[in-house]
N, C-alpha and C positions, 0 to 999 in steps of 0.2 A: 438254111431254114430251121434246121434242128437246133442251132445255137440260139436263134431267136425264140424258139419255143421253150427251151430250157431257161432262158432269161425271164420270160414271162411267168414261168412257174416259180422261179426263185424270188421274184420281186415281192409277192405277198408274204412269203416266209421271212424275207429280209425285213420288210416293213413291220411284221409282227415282232420280230426279234428286237428291232430298234424301239418299238413301242413298249415292249416288256422291259427293256433296259432303262428307258426313260421313266417308266412306272416305278421300277425298283429304286432308281436314283431319287425320285420324289419322295417315296416312302422313307428312305434313309434320311433325306434332308428334313422331312417333317419330324422324325424322331429327334434329330439334332436340335431343331427349333424348340421342341417341347422341353428338351433338356436345358438349352442355353437361356431360354426365356424365364425359367423358374417355375414353369407349370407343374413340374414333378413335385417340387417342394410344397406347392399349394395343395396338391392332392394328399401328400403325406401328412401335412398339418391337419387337413380336414379329417383324415382317418384317426389321427391321434386325439383330436377333439371329440370325435364320436366315441372312441374307446373310453376317454376320460368321463364322458357323460354316462355311458353304460356302467362304468365302475361306480359312479356315485348313486345310480339308481339301484343297481344290483350289488350292493355292498357285501352281501352274504356270499358272493362267489369269490373264490380265492384269487388273489392278484395274478398268480401263475397262469390261470385260464386266460385272462386278458392279455398277458404278455405273449402267450401262444397265439391268440387271435391276431395280435398286431404283427407277429412274424409271418402269418399266413397272408397278410395284405401285401401282395407282390406288386412292386412298382411297374414291372413290365406288363402286367395285366391292365393296370391303369392307363399306361401309355397306349396299349392296344385299343382301348376305348376312346382315347383322344384322337388318334390318327384319322379315323374316318371323318371326324368333325373338322379337323384342319383341312383335310382333303376336299371336303365339300365347299369350304369357304375361301380357300386360297389356291392360287395357281402355283405352279412350281417356281416360276420366276419370283413371285411374291414371297414364297417360303425362303428361297435363297437370299433375297434382299433382307428379310427379317433376321435370318441367321447372321448375316454380316453386321446388321445393326446391333444385335444383342451381344456380339463379340467385341463391340467398341466400348470404351469407358462409359460413354453416355448410356448405352444399352445395359451395361452392368449396373449402373446407378439406378436406372429405371427398374431393373429386376429387383434390386435390394430395397428400394423405397416403395414399390407398388403395394406391398401388404399394408403399410401405414397409410398410403394414399387411399386405398380401398376402404380401410377401416374408418378413417376420418370422413371420407365421402359418404359412407353408409350412415354415420352419426349425423352428418349435415343433412342428408336426405330425410332422416327420421325427424329431425327438428323442424325442417321445412314442412313436412306433411302434417305434423302436429299443429303448427301455426296455421296452415291452410285449413285444416279441419276445424280449428277454433273459429276462424273467420267465416267459414261456411255455416257452421252451426249457429253462430251469432246472427248472420244474415237471415237464416231460415227462421230464427226466433223473432227477429224484427219484422219479418214479413208474414208472421202468423202461421208458419208451416210446422 
């Protein structure tokens, strides 16, 4: 009877330990996905663009100031902000599958071409919305609005 009692007391603790281990593994895998997918480079590029923008606006501030600011932009902090987003939207199995994909030649091709695809897609979207706006305003004018 005592053995049964001790097993029943150990099961919740064992379950918690397994759950914590699975959680730690998912966190590790999400960080790996963020790395292999190129998400880190996207963040770093965004910070560099932001600093370049600030440099142009605040040209009276010495370049060393902006260099120091850029050094303070720690990648690990950025990743810390991304992990909860990945966690919210992806299961651990999905994360593992995506890591496997991004480690393939096709995944690496997607990683390296995605910035150009995004840039060209954004320009295409802008052209499309301009054309749509022109059609809407023309139709409004034709109908007396």
